[in-house]
C-alpha positions as CSV (number, residue, x, y, z in Angstrom):
1,M,-33.1,2.0,-21.9
2,H,-36.1,3.4,-23.8
3,A,-39.8,3.2,-23.1
4,G,-41.6,1.1,-25.7
5,P,-45.2,1.4,-26.9
6,G,-47.6,1.4,-24.0
7,I,-44.8,1.5,-21.4
8,S,-44.4,4.6,-19.2
9,K,-41.1,6.3,-19.1
10,L,-38.9,5.2,-16.2
11,T,-38.9,7.8,-13.5
12,S,-37.2,6.2,-10.5
13,V,-34.4,3.8,-10.2
14,N,-33.7,3.8,-6.4
15,A,-30.0,4.3,-7.2
16,G,-28.7,4.7,-3.7
17,A,-30.3,1.5,-2.3
18,R,-29.2,-0.5,-5.3
19,L,-25.6,0.6,-5.1
20,D,-25.4,0.2,-1.3
21,R,-26.5,-3.4,-1.5
22,L,-23.8,-4.5,-3.9
23,P,-20.8,-6.6,-3.0
24,I,-17.4,-5.1,-3.9
25,C,-16.5,-6.2,-7.4
26,G,-14.2,-5.4,-10.3
27,F,-16.2,-2.3,-11.2
28,H,-15.4,-0.7,-7.8
29,W,-11.7,-1.4,-8.2
30,R,-11.7,0.1,-11.7
31,I,-13.4,3.2,-10.5
32,L,-10.9,3.5,-7.6
33,G,-8.0,3.1,-10.0
34,L,-9.2,5.8,-12.4
35,I,-10.1,8.3,-9.7
36,G,-7.0,7.3,-7.6
37,A,-4.6,7.8,-10.5
38,G,-5.8,11.4,-11.1
39,M,-5.9,12.2,-7.3
40,F,-2.3,10.8,-6.9
41,L,-1.0,13.1,-9.6
42,D,-3.0,16.0,-8.2
43,A,-1.4,15.6,-4.8
44,F,2.0,14.9,-6.3
45,D,1.8,18.2,-8.1
46,I,0.9,20.0,-4.9
47,Y,3.6,18.4,-2.8
48,L,6.4,19.0,-5.3
49,A,6.2,22.7,-4.4
50,G,8.2,22.2,-1.2
51,G,11.3,20.8,-3.0
52,V,11.0,23.1,-6.0
53,L,10.8,26.2,-3.9
54,G,13.7,25.2,-1.8
55,A,15.8,24.6,-5.0
56,V,14.8,27.9,-6.7
57,L,15.6,29.8,-3.4
58,K,19.0,28.1,-3.2
59,E,19.7,29.0,-6.9
60,G,18.9,32.6,-6.2
61,W,16.1,32.4,-8.8
62,S,13.5,33.3,-6.2
63,T,13.1,34.9,-2.7
64,L,10.9,34.1,0.3
65,D,8.4,36.7,-0.8
66,L,8.3,35.2,-4.4
67,N,7.9,31.7,-2.9
68,A,5.0,33.0,-0.8
69,A,3.5,34.4,-4.0
70,F,4.0,31.1,-5.8
71,I,2.1,29.3,-3.0
72,S,-0.6,31.9,-2.9
73,A,-1.1,31.7,-6.7
74,T,-1.5,28.0,-6.2
75,F,-4.3,28.4,-3.7
76,I,-6.0,31.3,-5.6
77,G,-6.2,28.9,-8.5
78,M,-7.3,26.1,-6.3
79,T,-10.0,28.3,-4.9
80,L,-11.4,29.1,-8.3
81,G,-11.1,25.5,-9.4
82,A,-12.9,24.2,-6.3
83,W,-15.7,26.7,-6.6
84,F,-16.4,26.2,-10.3
85,S,-15.9,22.4,-10.2
86,G,-18.7,22.3,-7.6
87,I,-21.1,24.3,-9.7
88,L,-20.2,22.5,-13.0
89,G,-20.1,19.1,-11.3
90,D,-23.6,19.4,-9.8
91,R,-25.0,20.9,-13.0
92,Y,-23.3,18.9,-15.8
93,G,-22.1,15.8,-14.0
94,R,-19.1,14.4,-12.2
95,R,-17.5,13.0,-15.4
96,F,-17.5,16.4,-17.2
97,S,-15.9,18.2,-14.3
98,Y,-13.1,15.7,-13.6
99,Q,-12.0,15.6,-17.2
100,I,-11.8,19.3,-17.6
101,N,-9.8,19.8,-14.4
102,L,-7.3,17.0,-15.3
103,A,-6.6,18.6,-18.7
104,I,-6.1,22.0,-17.2
105,F,-3.5,21.0,-14.6
106,G,-1.7,18.6,-17.0
107,L,-1.2,21.2,-19.7
108,A,-0.3,23.9,-17.1
109,S,2.3,21.6,-15.6
110,L,4.0,21.2,-19.0
111,A,4.0,25.0,-19.3
112,A,5.6,25.3,-15.8
113,A,8.4,23.0,-16.9
114,V,9.6,25.5,-19.5
115,A,8.8,28.7,-17.6
116,P,11.5,31.4,-18.4
117,S,11.2,33.3,-15.1
118,M,9.8,33.0,-11.6
119,G,7.0,35.3,-12.7
120,A,6.0,33.0,-15.5
121,L,6.3,30.0,-13.2
122,I,3.9,31.7,-10.7
123,A,1.5,32.4,-13.6
124,A,1.6,28.7,-14.7
125,R,1.1,27.6,-11.1
126,F,-2.1,29.6,-10.9
127,F,-3.5,27.5,-13.8
128,I,-2.2,24.3,-12.3
129,G,-4.0,25.4,-9.1
130,I,-7.3,25.6,-10.9
131,G,-7.0,22.0,-12.0
132,L,-5.8,20.8,-8.6
133,G,-8.6,22.5,-6.7
134,A,-11.2,20.9,-8.9
135,E,-9.7,17.4,-8.8
136,I,-9.8,17.3,-5.0
137,V,-13.5,18.3,-4.8
138,V,-14.7,15.9,-7.6
139,G,-12.5,12.8,-6.8
140,Y,-13.6,12.0,-3.2
141,A,-17.2,13.0,-3.8
142,T,-17.5,10.8,-6.9
143,L,-16.1,7.7,-5.2
144,T,-18.4,8.4,-2.3
145,E,-21.4,8.1,-4.6
146,F,-20.3,4.7,-6.0
147,V,-19.2,2.6,-3.0
148,P,-21.6,0.8,-0.6
149,A,-22.4,2.6,2.7
150,S,-21.1,-0.4,4.7
151,S,-17.6,0.0,3.3
152,R,-17.6,3.6,2.3
153,G,-15.2,4.7,5.0
154,R,-12.6,2.0,4.1
155,W,-12.8,2.9,0.4
156,I,-12.5,6.6,0.8
157,G,-9.7,5.8,3.2
158,L,-8.0,3.7,0.6
159,L,-8.4,6.5,-1.9
160,A,-6.7,8.8,0.6
161,V,-3.9,6.3,1.0
162,I,-3.3,6.3,-2.7
163,T,-3.6,10.1,-2.9
164,N,-1.4,10.8,0.1
165,F,1.3,8.3,-0.8
166,S,2.2,11.0,-3.3
167,L,3.7,13.0,-0.5
168,F,6.4,10.3,-0.1
169,A,6.6,9.7,-3.8
170,S,7.0,13.3,-4.6
171,S,9.7,13.7,-1.9
172,M,11.6,10.6,-3.1
173,T,11.3,11.7,-6.8
174,G,12.5,15.2,-5.9
175,L,15.3,13.9,-3.8
176,W,16.9,12.4,-7.0
177,V,15.4,14.5,-9.8
178,I,16.0,18.0,-8.4
179,P,19.7,17.7,-7.6
180,N,20.5,15.7,-10.8
181,L,18.1,16.9,-13.5
182,G,16.7,20.1,-12.1
183,W,13.3,21.2,-10.7
184,R,11.7,21.6,-14.2
185,Y,11.6,17.8,-14.7
186,M,9.2,17.5,-11.7
187,F,6.6,19.5,-13.6
188,G,7.3,17.7,-16.9
189,I,6.7,14.3,-15.3
190,V,3.4,15.4,-13.9
191,G,2.2,17.0,-17.2
192,V,2.9,13.9,-19.3
193,L,1.3,11.4,-16.8
194,A,-1.7,13.7,-16.4
195,M,-2.5,13.6,-20.1
196,I,-2.2,9.8,-20.2
197,I,-4.6,9.5,-17.3
198,W,-7.0,11.9,-19.0
199,V,-7.2,9.5,-22.0
200,L,-7.8,6.5,-19.7
201,R,-10.6,8.3,-17.7
202,K,-12.7,9.0,-20.8
203,S,-14.3,5.6,-20.3
204,M,-15.4,6.3,-16.7
205,P,-19.2,6.3,-16.3
206,E,-21.3,9.0,-14.7
207,S,-22.6,8.7,-11.2
208,P,-26.1,7.0,-11.2
209,R,-27.0,8.9,-8.1
210,W,-26.3,12.2,-9.9
211,L,-28.2,11.1,-13.0
212,A,-31.2,10.0,-10.9
213,S,-31.2,13.2,-8.9
214,H,-31.5,15.1,-12.2
215,G,-34.4,13.1,-13.6
216,R,-32.2,11.1,-16.0
217,A,-33.5,7.8,-14.7
218,E,-33.0,5.8,-18.0
219,E,-29.4,6.7,-18.2
220,A,-28.9,5.8,-14.5
221,E,-30.7,2.5,-15.1
222,T,-28.3,1.6,-17.9
223,I,-25.3,2.2,-15.8
224,L,-26.8,0.5,-12.7
225,A,-27.7,-2.6,-14.7
226,A,-24.1,-2.9,-16.0
227,I,-22.7,-2.5,-12.5
228,E,-25.2,-5.1,-11.1
229,A,-24.3,-7.5,-13.9
230,Q,-20.6,-7.4,-12.9
231,A,-21.5,-7.7,-9.2
232,A,-23.8,-10.7,-9.9
233,R,-20.8,-12.7,-11.1
234,K,-19.9,-13.1,-7.4
235,G,-23.3,-14.7,-6.6
236,P,-26.9,-13.8,-6.1
237,L,-27.4,-10.1,-5.2
238,P,-29.1,-9.1,-1.9
239,P,-32.7,-7.7,-2.2
240,I,-33.0,-4.0,-2.9
241,G,-33.9,-1.9,0.1
242,P,-36.6,0.7,0.3
243,E,-35.9,4.0,-1.5
244,N,-34.2,6.5,0.9
245,G,-34.3,10.2,0.7
246,T,-36.6,12.9,-0.7
247,V,-35.5,14.2,-4.0
248,E,-35.4,18.0,-3.8
249,A,-35.9,20.4,-6.7
250,T,-32.7,22.1,-7.8
251,G,-31.9,25.1,-5.6
252,S,-29.4,27.9,-5.5
253,V,-26.0,27.3,-4.0
254,W,-26.8,29.9,-1.4
255,K,-29.2,27.5,0.2
256,L,-26.1,25.9,1.8
257,F,-25.5,29.1,3.8
258,Q,-29.0,28.8,5.4
259,P,-30.5,26.4,7.9
260,P,-30.7,23.5,7.9
261,Y,-27.4,23.2,5.9
262,L,-25.4,26.1,7.5
263,G,-24.1,24.0,10.4
264,R,-22.7,21.4,8.0
265,T,-21.2,24.0,5.7
266,L,-19.4,25.5,8.7
267,L,-18.1,22.2,9.9
268,G,-16.8,21.2,6.5
269,S,-15.2,24.6,6.0
270,L,-13.4,24.4,9.3
271,L,-12.0,21.0,8.3
272,H,-10.7,22.4,5.0
273,I,-9.2,25.5,6.7
274,V,-7.3,23.5,9.3
275,V,-6.1,20.8,6.9
276,G,-4.9,23.6,4.5
277,F,-3.0,25.3,7.3
278,S,-1.5,21.9,8.4
279,L,-0.4,20.8,4.9
280,Y,0.7,24.1,3.4
281,G,1.5,26.2,6.5
282,F,3.8,23.5,7.8
283,I,4.5,20.5,5.5
284,G,4.8,22.6,2.3
285,W,7.2,25.0,3.9
286,L,9.4,22.4,5.6
287,P,12.2,22.3,3.0
288,T,12.4,26.1,3.0
289,F,12.4,26.2,6.9
290,L,15.2,23.7,7.0
291,I,17.3,25.4,4.4
292,K,16.9,28.8,6.3
293,G,18.0,26.9,9.4
294,G,21.3,26.0,7.7
295,H,20.6,22.7,6.1
296,S,21.6,22.0,2.5
297,V,19.0,21.3,-0.2
298,V,19.9,17.6,-0.2
299,S,19.7,17.2,3.6
300,S,16.5,19.2,3.9
301,L,14.9,17.0,1.2
302,G,16.2,13.9,3.0
303,Y,14.6,15.0,6.3
304,T,11.3,15.9,4.7
305,T,11.3,12.6,2.7
306,L,11.5,10.5,5.9
307,M,8.8,12.6,7.6
308,S,6.6,12.4,4.5
309,L,6.2,8.6,5.1
310,G,3.6,9.8,7.6
311,G,1.3,10.6,4.7
312,P,0.5,7.1,3.6
313,V,0.8,5.7,7.2
314,G,-1.6,8.3,8.5
315,S,-4.1,7.6,5.7
316,L,-3.9,3.8,6.4
317,I,-4.6,4.5,10.1
318,G,-7.5,6.7,9.1
319,L,-8.8,3.9,6.8
320,V,-9.0,1.6,9.8
321,L,-10.3,4.1,12.3
322,A,-13.1,5.6,10.2
323,D,-15.2,2.5,10.2
324,L,-14.0,1.3,13.6
325,I,-14.5,4.3,15.9
326,G,-16.2,6.6,13.4
327,R,-15.4,9.9,11.7
328,R,-16.0,12.3,14.6
329,A,-13.8,10.5,17.1
330,S,-11.1,10.1,14.5
331,I,-11.1,13.8,13.7
332,V,-11.0,14.9,17.3
333,G,-8.3,12.4,18.3
334,S,-6.0,13.2,15.3
335,S,-6.4,16.9,15.9
336,L,-5.3,16.6,19.5
337,A,-2.4,14.3,18.6
338,A,-1.2,16.7,15.8
339,A,-1.4,19.7,18.2
340,A,0.8,17.8,20.8
341,F,3.4,16.8,18.3
342,G,3.4,20.3,16.8
343,V,4.2,21.8,20.2
344,A,7.0,19.2,20.7
345,Y,8.6,19.5,17.2
346,P,10.6,22.8,17.7
347,F,12.3,21.4,20.8
348,M,13.7,18.3,19.0
349,S,17.5,18.1,18.2
350,D,18.6,17.3,14.6
351,G,18.6,13.7,13.5
352,A,16.4,10.9,14.7
353,P,14.5,12.9,17.3
354,L,13.5,15.6,14.8
355,V,12.5,13.1,12.1
356,T,10.6,10.9,14.6
357,V,8.4,13.7,16.0
358,G,8.0,15.2,12.5
359,F,6.9,11.8,11.2
360,C,4.3,11.5,14.0
361,L,3.1,15.1,13.3
362,V,2.7,14.4,9.6
363,T,1.0,11.1,10.4
364,S,-1.6,12.7,12.7
365,I,-2.3,15.4,10.1
366,Y,-3.0,12.7,7.5
367,V,-5.3,10.8,9.8
368,M,-7.3,14.0,10.1
369,L,-7.2,14.5,6.4
370,A,-8.3,11.0,5.5
371,T,-11.2,10.8,8.0
372,G,-12.4,14.4,7.8
373,F,-11.3,16.3,4.6
374,A,-11.6,13.3,2.3
375,M,-14.3,11.2,3.9
376,H,-16.6,13.2,6.1
377,V,-17.1,16.4,4.1
378,P,-18.7,14.8,1.0
379,E,-21.0,12.8,3.2
380,L,-22.5,16.0,4.7
381,F,-24.5,17.1,1.7
382,P,-27.3,15.6,-0.4
383,T,-26.5,14.5,-4.0
384,R,-27.9,17.6,-5.7
385,Y,-25.7,19.8,-3.5
386,R,-22.7,17.4,-2.8
387,L,-20.2,19.0,-5.1
388,R,-21.3,22.5,-4.4
389,G,-21.2,21.9,-0.7
390,T,-17.8,20.3,-0.9
391,A,-16.7,23.1,-3.2
392,I,-17.8,25.8,-0.7
393,C,-15.8,24.1,2.1
394,A,-12.8,23.7,-0.2
395,T,-13.1,27.3,-1.3
396,A,-13.0,28.5,2.3
397,G,-10.0,26.4,2.9
398,R,-8.2,27.6,-0.2
399,I,-8.8,31.3,0.6
400,A,-7.6,30.9,4.1
401,T,-4.5,28.9,3.0
402,A,-3.6,31.5,0.3
403,L,-3.8,34.3,2.9
404,V,-1.9,32.4,5.6
405,Q,1.2,32.0,3.4
406,F,2.2,35.6,4.1
407,A,1.3,35.2,7.8
408,V,3.6,32.1,7.9
409,V,6.5,34.2,6.5
410,A,5.9,36.9,9.1
411,I,5.5,34.5,12.0
412,F,8.7,32.7,10.9
413,A,10.6,35.9,10.7
414,W,9.3,36.9,14.2
415,Q,9.4,33.7,16.2
416,G,10.9,31.1,13.9
417,L,9.5,27.6,13.4
418,M,8.3,27.5,17.0
419,G,5.9,30.4,16.3
420,V,4.5,28.7,13.2
421,L,3.9,25.4,15.0
422,F,2.3,27.0,18.0
423,A,-0.1,28.8,15.7
424,L,-0.8,25.5,14.0
425,A,-1.4,23.8,17.4
426,G,-3.9,26.4,18.4
427,T,-6.0,25.9,15.3
428,L,-5.9,22.1,15.8
429,L,-7.1,22.4,19.4
430,F,-9.9,24.7,18.3
431,Q,-11.1,22.2,15.7
432,A,-11.0,19.3,18.2
433,V,-13.3,21.3,20.6
434,V,-15.7,22.2,17.8
435,F,-16.1,18.6,16.6
436,L,-16.3,17.3,20.1
437,V,-19.3,19.6,20.8
438,F,-21.0,20.0,17.4
439,G,-19.7,17.0,15.3
440,F,-22.0,14.1,14.3
441,E,-21.4,10.6,13.0
442,T,-22.0,9.3,9.5
443,K,-20.3,5.9,9.8
444,G,-22.2,3.1,8.0
445,R,-25.2,5.3,7.1
446,A,-26.6,5.6,3.6
447,L,-25.8,8.9,1.9
448,E,-29.6,9.5,1.5
449,E,-30.2,8.9,5.2
450,V,-27.4,11.3,6.2
451,S,-28.9,13.9,3.9
452,E,-32.2,13.7,5.6
453,A,-30.8,13.6,9.1
454,V,-30.2,17.4,9.3
455,L,-29.2,18.0,12.9
456,E,-30.4,21.2,14.6
457,E,-29.4,21.2,18.2
458,P,-25.8,20.9,19.5
459,A,-26.8,18.2,22.0
460,V,-28.3,16.1,19.3
461,M,-25.3,16.7,17.0
462,A,-22.9,15.6,19.7
463,S,-24.7,12.3,20.2
464,G,-24.9,11.5,16.5
465,R,-28.7,10.9,16.7
466,P,-30.7,12.0,13.7
467,V,-33.7,14.3,14.1
468,A,-36.7,12.3,12.9
469,G,-39.0,13.7,10.3
470,L,-36.6,16.1,8.7
471,T,-36.1,16.0,5.0
472,T,-33.6,17.5,2.6
């Protein structure tokens, strides 16, 4: 859209209010499919590590210490990927960032498939991690900016279901592929599919909210008009609401470490740290723990495959709870449930009791992931800082997760699986208390409204009531 003679250049498009009023249409499903496909492969690549590490350990190709180095290399890469995707995504756009990261982890996965040694595999995994860390930051935040506020929780929950179904898919694939074809094929499958999705996602539009926040109103208007034209096929569109939010000049990322954003940065970082410990201090190590406990590769993969069904089930539960009872209550409740099942797990006998409690533990962790990690964190920050804020939280989680791998090995050697799970339960209880006292609610609120409602006092935060008059 270009300004003609005598017509002033477009300066405001009210992108948030226009997107929030739209009914769900084919455009939203297409965006979900394109983002979801990349997120699914991203998580598939993360989760295949458990089966692969169990196999290379059994083959004598690796050791527990090398396995810990593999996992740490993953999270060092994910730390860098998360950080730089936030900076690049807020500066150059969501579309630029998610295409770069998908290419990196797809090509690095192909390199891992032909790694000649464990050292080379660890090096390839580092580059895979860069792409993986970026994808997680960009994917959830980008969908958050496209879907209406009234259904944002359900749609982010649906993306989490797609993403976290990969836990079961990866386990099922590994259950057949690793014993029959070898672990290298797991990386090869991911690499080929990632490059296919990279081609398909070249047609995905930029976020109108991001364009508008960077003064690119005419480009935002073109995309908004196209989305509205698709939505209008379902009937007359609702009137456009008033423009929300104060557009702030671009600032340094360090502003997120100062009031009024510091509290939100700390809450988001805690969520990422606890989710990282839950996923990669327990779930990622499960096949290795079971093998060290005397199980065969096949039986350990069978157990973890059944437990992994908790991934999509927990995400579905989170999808329902997020817009029913809200993000804060869901995070607190799922943290307490995961802590309880974590304490019970080491006391279960083999077979159905172990699998059942393990399934409930994984389910609780994924409710927490869907409602907190995936949904709540991107909502905490204004558009100009959304990817950088999410990236800071993800970076804190990645650093903590990389460091905790060696602690997991030490705790397992000292107190076994019971020690690992009691440590996990303690972190989950701490998170529940923090969100019970300091958490606040974002359910059904426009992103621009949440950005302005910077909450200062603990009592106000706990009630979920915004402080009037504060701006971003």
